C-alpha positions, 0 to 999 in steps of 0.5 A: 500500500502507498499512503497519500495525503498523510501529514502525520500517518505512518507508512505501511511497514512489514509486520514484526513478529511480536514477543510472546507477552505482547498482544496479537496483531489485529487482523484486518481486511485489506482492499482486494481481498476478504481474508483477514490478515495482519499484513497490509502489503498487497500483491496488486498496487493499492494507493491509500488516500486519507482524510488529510488529502481532502481537508488540506486542499480545501476540498469539500467532496471526496471526488475532488481528492480522487481527481488528484491521483495520477492514475485516475483520469480527472472527472470534472462537472465542467463543460468543454464544448460549446452548445453542450449542457453543463448539468452533469455534476457527478464525479465517478472515478475512472482509472487509466481513462478506461471509463467509469464503468470499469472502475468499481466503487465500494463502501466498506467493501460492499457495492453501492447503487449506480447513480448514473442514468439507467445504470449507464456505465454502472458509475457511482458519484464519489460525492455521495460519500460522507467526508466527515466519516472517511477513514481512508480511500483505498484505490486498487489499481488493476483487477478485482473482479474475482473478489468483488464481481462485475466492473472491477477491471481497471481496478476498484475504489473502496471508501473505508469509513471510521468506526467508533467515532466519538464527539462533535465536529463542526466544519465550515469553509468558503472559497472564492476565485481571484476574479471574485466569482465561482463562490463555494460554501460548505458546512458539515457536522459530525456527531458520534457517541458510544453507549451501553458501556462502549458496546455500541456506537452511533455516528451521524454526519450532515453535509451541505455545499453550494457552488456558483455558476461559471460561464464561457465568457467568464474565462479567457481560455473559454471566451476565445472559443477556439474552433477548427477551420480549413486553413486557406494558407495550406498548399498541400499535404507536404508543405509543413502548413497545417490544413486547419487553424483555430478561429477565435471569438467567432459568431454564428452568422446564419441567425441573429437575435432580431431575425435575419432574412434569407432568400433561399434555403441555401446554407452559405451567406449567398442565400441571405436576402440583400436589401440595397446590396446588403444583408438585413435583419430586423432592428431590436424593436422589430419595426424596421430593417437594419444592415446586417454584417455576416462577417468573414465566413470562415467555416460552416455558419461561423464567422469573425469580424461580423454580427450574428450570435457570439458563439461563446454565449451559448454554454455554461462552464460549471453549473450551479450545484447544491448538495446535501448528504446525511449519513448514519452509522451504528454498531452494537456488540450483541456478545463478545463475538457477534456485532450488528451494524447498520449504515444509512445514506441519503444524498440529494444533488441539484444542479442548474445550468442557466444556459443548458437550452441555448443551443436549441433556439437556433432557427436558420437554414443550417438546421433541418425541418426534421430536426425542428430547427429550420428557419421560419417561413415568412409570407407576405401576408404575415399580419405583423409584417403588414403593419410595416408597409415600408419594410414589406415594400423593401422585402418585396423589391429585394425578393423580386431581384432574386426571382422570388414572388414575395406577395400574398399567396406567393413564395415565402422568404425565410426568417432566421432567428436565435430565439432564446427569448421564446423560452420561459427559461433557458436553464435546465435542472438535474436532481439526483436523490440517493438512498441506501440502507445496510444491515450487517451481522459479523462474528468470529469464533475459534474451533480446533485451534483455528480462528474463523470469521463470518459476516452476513449483510443485506443492503438496499439502494435506490437512486432517482434522477430527474432532468427538467427544463422547458421545450418548444412545442414545435407544431405550436411554435410554427402555427404561432409565427404564421400569423394573419388577419381574419375576416374581423381584422383580428390577428390570429394564427393562420390555422384559425383564419377561417375555421378555428382549429386551435382556440388556444393558439396565440400569434407570436411576433418574432421580429426584433427582440422585445415583441414576444408576449408572455401569453405566447410563451405560455402557449409555446413552452412545455415541460421537457426532460430531454437533455442534449447529452442523451440523458432522459428525465425521471430515472430510477435505479434499484440495487438489493445486495445479499452478501454472506462470507465465511473464512478463517484459518485453514491449516497450520504450515511451517511458514504460518497459517493458510487462510481462506474465505468463501463468499456468496452474493445474490444481487438484484438490479433494476432500472426504469426511465419515464420520459416527460409527456412532451418527450414521450409524445414527441412534441419538441425538437425533431418529434422523436417519441422517447419510449419509457424503459424498464429492465432488471436482472439478478445474479448468483455469485460464489467466490473462494479465496486462499492465502498460503504462506510458503516461507515465513516466520521461523521458516526462512531461506536465503533471500526469501524472508517470506513468500506468500501466494494468494488465489481467488475464483468467482463463479457468476450466474447472471439472469441476462448474460449467463455464466462467467468464471473469473480468477486471480493469483498473486505472489508476495516475496519478501527478499529481505527486511525492507524489500518486497517483490509482488505480482498478480495475474487476474481474469476480470469481467464487466457485464453489459448494463441495462441501458446497453441491453434494453434501451428502446429504439428511438430516432432523433436528430443529432450530430454525426461525423463525416470522414469525407468532410475537409475538416476530418479527411486527414484524421482517423486511424488510417488517413490514407485509406480514408482519403482514398475511400472518400475520393472513390465515393465522390467519383461514383456520386457526381452530386456529392460536394457540388458547388454550382461551379463547373470547374470544380464540379467536374473534378471529384478531387476538387469537390472533395477538397471543398466539401464540408458536412455541416452536420459535424457542428449541428444536429442534422442527421437522423440517428436511430439509437437502441440497445442490443439484447445479444451482448456478452460480458467483456473480459480482461486479463491483467498482469501486475508486478512491482516492488515495495522498498522500505530500507532500514538504513533510511527510516521513513522512506518508502518507494513502490513501483508497479507495472500494469499490463491489461488486455481487454477483449469483447469490449462493450463498445458504444458505437456512435454514428461517428464510429460507424462512419469512421470505421467504414472509411478507414477500412480498406474495402469499406465493409458493407455491414458497417457502411450500410448503417448510414445514408447520404443526401444528394449533396454528400452530407449524412442523412441517417445513421445508427448508434448501438452497442456491440461486443467488438472492440478491445483495450490494451493498456500498459503503464507504470505506477510510482510512489516515493515518500519520505517522512523525517524529523527535520531536527535530525539534520540539526543536532536532534533538535525538535524542528518539526516533521517533513513529509515528502512524496511524489506520485507518478503514473507513466501511461505507455500504451492505451489502445482502444478499438471501438469496432475491432477494425479501428484503433485509437492510440491515446497514451501520450495525448492530452486525453491520457498524458504519458506522464502525470506527476503529483509532488507534495510536501507537508511540514508540521510542527506543534499545532502548525501544518503547511502543505504544498502540492502540484499537478504536472502534465507534459506537452502532448498532442491532442491526437496520436496521429497529429502532425504538422500537416493536420494539427495547428497546435502541436503539441499542446503545451504542458500544464502545471498547477501549484497549491499551498495551504496552512492549518493551525490548531487551537485547543478545540479549533483548527483554522485552515486557509489556502490557495489552489492554483496559486499561480493562476495557471490557465488551461493550455490552448485550446481549451477544448482539450481540457488540459488544465484548470479553467477555474483559476486561482481560488482562495479558501478559508475554513474552520473546524471545531471539536468538542 
């Protein structure tokens, strides 16, 4: 084990045989096994995070501390993409960037209910754990399924709680950034008491925290909104000039807040209607026209140096979050050998993203009728337009110049409007509530000079989540805009002009910024729970877990006692999603009808473990102070996916006092989750990747094959990429070079998504080997080094539309079964596509984990005076390989990229003397490319600059008080450019001040 974040804790040492008169060492259960033992050195690497790692950094949640571990890919509730909601607030640990579903979360060695939607990825939010009762967090790196079951592939995170907490502890903290924004407040109270002559104990922990909102314009790194565009300076594939470059501070020119006028259905500025030679939009009051400058059209509907809607105005970086956690812990010794215990958890998290819906109201010609985002048809007899005869005359004349008969009963024009003010509110809330109760009875006894222990427990977890916001009722919206006068001269919806079809229809005036009435909003808005990140409102996850174990001494061997443990587990899981009525009936957006989903499964699992000391105690050999073997086997019978056998074997070799070699080999698995198995088929308008687009044609796992396949496609289809310019259209290569699929940026593709009932378990084999060095000649020094080799096959791969298209074009011969999952429009853009889950891919991970720690009394350097203690540590993870294939035909190398840096380092120094404690830590990531395939020809930033942030804090204890203060990211290091890579801290310098009171 490696201990992290300790200011006064001792690092694990080999157990020294006790003298006969001394009490026997207490046996404990170490994460990675259910066998009780006195030795804390494990065959597989385990890193321990203690409570000091949370408080010294000013963290209010356990997840924040886990994000600091180099082997864990940080999981932040932040948004790195414009137009996406920031309502996701959960922090689920994931080792080696292999997905949260491949890192199992436990509390005191038992499973927790999945907090994600529909058991998606079986992820558990770390922030439901009570910080006031945390003893430590054990992070087992690599494997664990043979002991804990499905999901422990990359490893497991075990939250170990304090026992017999006594007293009253109150804690409060506030933080603010150096810019005066993003405030965070937290309050905590923990109370514990023994009773019945110390045979029983109960503890209660209550926590509340609240954080502010941070928007894209609030930070320069995100305010710039770097967006990749085709580089006009590029002259060819070997000129040393990138084919793309970043545009900054862009606008979407295709629609405006006040409403721009289009003449045609085209998607370039040429489609805008010119009045007196210039594009126009309505003025703010909506009673006249004003010149509109679309700017310099750089890419798609993005421009610079012009009008339109600022691209950075559409998203939130961090949603505002409110959390309340309550936890109760109790135990009572029925006899000297039998104890009953309970755990009760309640957690409620509510986030609010004020801009979550800002991508929805963009109505222009880059949208689609199917997606409900097409611009509004503007007819000459529009009642509100008829009130402006001068405007009507200008539009009629300009339309005639384009050959458009814009008269009552004639052809329409098109109003393109960013109509965020159509919403009652552009925010979206996500509320997650978690309940969990556990009852356990544990005991031990002796028989035949052997010690035995047993445990039975039952736990019940219930998670409910709800996403709620407003949606625009599409049919009502279109009917409301199409306003005319009836025979009585009143302004009505056209559907009510002669016969009243909908008496509730309220005409809406979309011209300008200030003319939408509250009555119109009431008619158009309807409650919706659909989120752009694919989550669905109103979900419920349930977990019931029965666990029984029996273990103890097996036989006395010369080196010590062989031990065993047998465990039976019966688990029942279910999920249910219930869309809001508007989503279920398909009233908003594309009209997709979101079907409810429900499903469940149960498992019966038997696990056996043995621990065999081969050499040790009084029986030693030269260079073999101790040698211990471990083994475990687990049989799983899943009601949905059938049977599975997994196992693990470990070896621990103490060469001499202070040096231990260790190794483990295991077969692990993960079962498909209920969403992957049972999600109903739905079709919705979404984004899709087109490998032939000029922004992506030089990317992918096989750029040369991609380019050749795209050229063959364009050669066979002369309308693909046609521009109207004969010189270009007659040349397939020229059409391909100029081709851009706007669906890469905007929702234009009809994507059918659903589950796959034929899924199997994914399986991995993991090998670890390493050493623990604690030299007796340097007391306080510990060095651990472990190498991890993980191969995962039959990976549960979530095939997105982009995965299907990329695999099709990156594979020689373009396999028909993959390429048939999508279709094209006549212009070459993607019209329809499919997304689902298959057992097709694989993962290969190779990495090294290092921990160096040294704790000593500073006074030993100066004649033995008491000058306090200094604890130094360095954690490092070296990611040498992480290859992922989604389809089995492609491969993505992410080790050595910004997604998984080749090295992640975390140095830390803690100095303590008397009541004072000072702490410094850093987090370092080296310069890396965004993609493994990046070259000077296709990457405008190569590499992304390295990023290091520094943190300092101090704590001083009084009689019953401890005051702490600190600065996180005290150098105010911004994320490396571009921000979309997520390489660094976007919040910036944060000051925190906290106080803890003990009674």
